[in-house]
N, C-alpha and C positions, 0 to 999 in steps of 0.2 A: 774165540779170540777177541771179538769185539768187546766183550765184557772185560777182558784183561787189558785191552787198549784203553778202555774207558777208566778202569781202575788206575792205570798209570797216570792219566790226566788228572783224576781226582786227587791222588796222593801228591803228585807233582805240584799242584796248586795249593797245598797246605802250607803256604808261605805266610805265616801269621804276621810277619813284619811288613808285608807289601803295602797295606793301606796306610802305614805309618812311617815308611822308610825315610821320607823327606822330613817329617816332623821329628824323627829320631835324630837326624843329622842337625836340625835346627836346635834341638834340645842339647846337643853336644857343643853348641856354640859356633857352628859352621855358617858362613855366609852363602848366598846363592851362587856366587862365583866359585867358592870352594866346592860346593856340591856339584856344580856343573863340571868342574875339572875332574872330580872323582868319578862322575858318570862317564865323562869322556875317556878317562883312563880305562875304565872297565870295558867300554866299547872298543878301544884301541887294542886291548889284549884279546878280546873276542875276535877282532879282525885278523890279528896275527895268527891265532890258533885255528880259526874257523875252517878254512878250506883244507889244511892238512888233516884236521880232525875228520872231515868227511872222507878224505882219501883213506885214512886209517880204518874208518868204519867200513868202507866198501871192500877193503882188502884183508883186514884182520878179523872183522866180525862186528856186526852192529850191536848185538846184545852186550858184548864185552865193553864196547865204547859207552853204552848207557850205564853200565855198572860203575865204570871209572867216573862218569859224570856225577852220579849221585854221591859217590864217596867224596868228591871234591866239594859238592854242595854242603855236605855235613861238616867238613872242616871249616868252610867259609862261615857257616852259621855260628859255630863255636867261637871263631875269632871275632866276629862282629859282637857277640854277646859280652866278651871280655874286653873289648876295645875301649880305650880312654883317650888316646892321642890320635891326631890326624893321620899320621903315617900308618897307624894300625889298620885304618880303613882301607888303605891301598893294599895291604897284605890280604885282608878279607876279600876285597874285590878281585884280587888275582885268582884265588881259588874259585870264586863265583864265576869268573870268566871262563876258567877251564871247564867247569860244570856246564855252562851255557854252550860253549863251543862243541863239546862232545855230545850234547843232547840235540840241539837244533838241527833239523834236517835228517838226523839219523832215525829217530822214531817215526817220522813221517814216511821215510823211505821203507821202513819195515811194514807200515800199514799198506802202502801201495804194493809191496812185494806180496803180501798175503792176499790182497785183492786179485792180483794177477794169477796166483796159484789157485784161487777159488773160481776164476773165470768171472769175476764181478767188477772188473775195472771200470765199467760204465757207471758204477755206483760210487765212484771215488769222492765226488763232492758231497754226496749224501752221507756216506760212512764217515769221512773225515769230519764233516760238520757235526755229526752225532757224537763222535768221541770228543771233539773239542767242546761240545756243550757240557759234557760231564766235567771237563776241566773248569768250566765256569761255575757249575754247581759246586764243585770243590772249593772254588773261591768264595762262594756264598757262605758255606760252612766255615771256611777258614776265617772270614771276616767276623762272623758271630763269635767264634772262639777267641779271636784276637781282641775284640772289644771286652770280653769277659776278663781276659788276662790283664789288659791295661787298667780296667776298672779296679781290679783287685790289687794290683801292684803300684798304680800311678806312675809307671815307668815303661818306656818302650823297649828297653834292652832285653827283658825277659822273653819276649816273643821269639827271639832267635833260637833260644834253647829249646822251646817247645816244638819248633819246626823240625828238629832233628828226628823225632820219633816217627812221623809219617814217611820220612825219607828212608829210614831203615826198612820200613814196611815195603817201600817201593823197590828196594834192592831184592827183597824176597820175591816180589811179583815177577821181576825180570827172570829169575831162575826157572819160572814155569813156562817161559816162551819157548816154542819149538825151535830146533836147531836150523830148520830151513830158512828162518827169518834172519839168520846171520848174514845172508847175502852170499855172493860167490867169492868168499875169501880164499886166499891162496895159502898153501902150507909154508912156502918159503918165500918171504917177501923182503927184498932189500930196500935200503933207503933210496937207491936209484929207481927202483920200480915204483915207489910211492911218488917220487918227484915226476916221473914220466906220466903216471896216472893223473897227477895234479895238473900238469901242463896240458894234457889232452882235454881235461874238463874245462880249464880256464879258456883254452883256445876255442872250444866249441861254444862257450858262453859268449865270447867276444865276437866270433865270426857269425854266429846265428843271430840274425836280425830280430827274430822273435824273442829269444832269450835275453838279448841286450835290452830290448824295449821293456820286458817284464822286470828286469833288474832296476831300471830307471824308475819304473812305477813303484817298486818296493821301497826304494830310497825316498821317494817323494811322499808316499802315503804312510807306510808302516814306520819307517825310521823317524820321520818328523812327528808322527803321533806319539811315539814313545817319549820324545823330548817334551812335547807340549803337555802330556798327561802328568808329568812331574809336578806341575803347578796347581793341580786340583787340590792337593792336600793342604798347602798353605792358604788357599782361598777358603776352603772349608774351615780351617782353623780360625780365620778372621770372622767368619759367620758365627762360629760357636762362641767366640769371646764377646761378640756383640749381643748375643741373645741373653735376655735376663732370666736364664734358667740354670739350675745346677751350680749356682754361684758359690756354694760352700765346698764344691769339689775342686781338686787340683786342675791345672791347665790341661795336662795330658788326659785326665778323665773326662773333662768337658768336651775336648776335641774328639775323643774316641767315639762318643755317642753320635755326633753329627757325621763324622767320617764313616762310621760303621753303617749308618742308615743309607747314605748316598752310595757307598760301595756295594752294598747288598742289592740296591736297585740296578746299579751298573752291571753286576755279575749276572743277575737274572735276565736283564736285557741282552747281555752278551750270549748267554746260553740259548735264549730264544733265537737270536740272530744266527748263531752257528748252526743250530739244528735245522733252520729253515732257509739257509743260503741257497740250497738247490731249488727251492720253490721260487725264490726271487730270480734265479737263472731262467727257470721256465717262463716266468712272467715277462722277463725282458726279451726272451727269444734265443739268447745264446750267452755264453760266459763273457765274450767281448762286449756285447751290448750291456750286460749287467754291470761290468766294470765301469763303462762310460757313465752310466746312470749314477753309480755310487760316487764317482769323481765329482760330478756336478753338485750333488748334495754336500759333499765334503768341503768344496770350495765356498759354497754359500755360508756354511756354518762358521768357517774361519773368518770370513768377511764380517759376519754379524758379531763375532767375539771382540773385534777391535773396539767399537764404541762401548760395548757392554763392560769391558774391563777398564777402559779409559775413564768412564763415569762411575766406576765401582758398583755397577748393578750386578753384584755377585750372585744373587738368588737366581736371576735369569741366566747368567753365565754358566752356572752349574748345570742347568738344563741342556745347554749347548755341549758341555763336556760329556754328559750322558748320551746325547745323540751322536757325538763323535765316536764313543765306544761302541754304540750300536752299529754304526756304519763300518767300523773297523772289523767287527766280527761277522758282518755280512761279507765283507770284501776279502778277508784273508783266505777262507776256504776256496773261494773262486780263484784267487791268485795262485794258490798251490796247485789246483787242478790244471790251470793253464800252464804252469811250469812243468808239471809231470808229462804233459802232452809232447814236450820237446826234449825230454831226457830219457836216455836208455836205462835199462834195468841195472847194468853194470856201473853206471855213473850217477845213479839216482841220488844217493846221499850227498855226493860231492856237489852236484848241481844245486840241490836245495841248500847246501851249506854256503854256496856262492851267493844265493839269494839272501840268506841270513847275514852273511858278511857285509853285503851291500847295505842292508838295513842298519847294521851296527855302525858302519862307516858314516852314514847319515846322522845317526844319533850322536856319534863321537864329535861331529862338527857342530851340530845345532845345540846340544846341551850346554857346553861352555859358553857359546855365543849368547844364548838366551839368558844364562846366569849373569853374565857381565852386563847385558842391557837392562835387566831387572834391577841390579844393584846400583848402576850408575846413571841410568836414564829414567827407568820407572820410578825408583825411589826418590830421585832428586829433581825430576822434571814435572811437567804438568800431568794431571790425571792420576789414575791409580797405578800401583806398582807393576802390574802384570800385563798391561796392554802390549808391550813390545813382543811378547811371546806370540800373540795372534798375528801381529804385523809381519813377523818373520815367516810364520808357518804358511801364510797365504801365498807367498811368492812361488814356491815349487808347485803348489796346487794350480795356480793360474798358468804356469808353464805347461803342465800336463794337459790341461784343457785346450790350450792353444795348439799344441802339437797333435792332439786328437782331431781337432777340426781340420788341421792341415792334411792329415792322412785321409780324412773322410772326403775332402774335396779333390784329392789328388787323383 
C-alpha cells in the first residue's frame, strides 16, 4: 500500500501549471490584486466545502471522495486551458476548490487508517513523510516536463491540458485501494446525520485546547506560506528578464528556464525534508520541540526577507524562499502527526479537513491583502515591489513565537 500511496502523491503533483500559474495569470493581463482576489475566492470555496467534505468522506467512503476530487480537478484543468476572460477563472477555481476540499484530509486519513490496521501507528511521521517525499519527486518530474511544454509552445495555457492525463491515471490507482480504507461509512446516511457528525467534530476541535492550538499554528505557518509562495514566480521572472541570456526567446520561454531550475531545487529539497522529518523529530527530542525549532527558523527568514525584497536583492531572496519551502516540508508531517494524536478513527478525515480549512481561511485573508499591498504600496512606494509580502508574513510568526514562550514559562 505504501507504493500505491506514493503513486497517488506522484500523480497528484503532475500539475504542470503549478510553477507558472501566477505567470499565466499575469500573461492574461491580471493585476496582483485580481490574482489575490482569485486565490482568495478559491480558498473561500475550499473553506465552505472543506469540513462537509470530510464528514462525507468519513460517512460515505474516503475512496469515493477521492474519485470525486480527481474528476473535479480534471474539469478545472480543462476550463483553465480554454479560459480567456476573468470570470472564466472563477469557474475553473470553483471546480479546483471542490477537488481540493474532497482530497485534503481524506487521503491522509486513509494512510493513518492503514497504519492502524497494520499496527504501525508509531511510524506515522516516517511513513507520511516518505509518501509526501514522492509527491515532491513528482513535482520535480512535473517541473521538468512543464518547462519542456512551455519552451515548445511559448504559452502557459497548454500545461493545463497535459495535466489531465496523470489525473486519469490517478483515478485508476484509487480503484486498487482496498475497501477497508473507506473508513466506517454507514449504509444509510441522512443529511441530519452528516450535520450531527460535522457538529461533533467542530466542537471537539474548538473545545480541545490541543487541537485549537494546532489549528492556530496551521493558520500561521501553512496558510501564510501558501500566500507568500505566490510571489516567488514573479520574482524569478524579474531575474530571468534581467539576465543577458536567451534574449532571442519569448518572455514565457526565458522565464520558464529560471523558474524550472529554482522549482526543481525546491522540490528536491522538499522531498528530502519530508522523508527526513522523523529524523529531525528525533534530533529535537519530541514533535513539540521540533515544531518550536522550526518556528524559530521560519520567523528569522521572514524578517530577513523584508530588507532583501525592499532593496531588490532578489538573488538572495530566492534562497530564502527555498529555505521556507524546506522548513514547510519538515514542519507539515510533524503537524499532521500531532493532529492525529488528538483525533479518533471515526473523525479522522473531518478533523484533518478542519485543519485544512483553517489553512485555507488564512490564505483567503492574506492573499488578497498581499496583492493590494504589492499593487498600491510596493509598486508605488519606496523600495522593491514585493517587500510588503514579507512584512505581513512576519506578524503571525512573531505571535506564535510569543505565545510559545508564554506557555513555556507558565
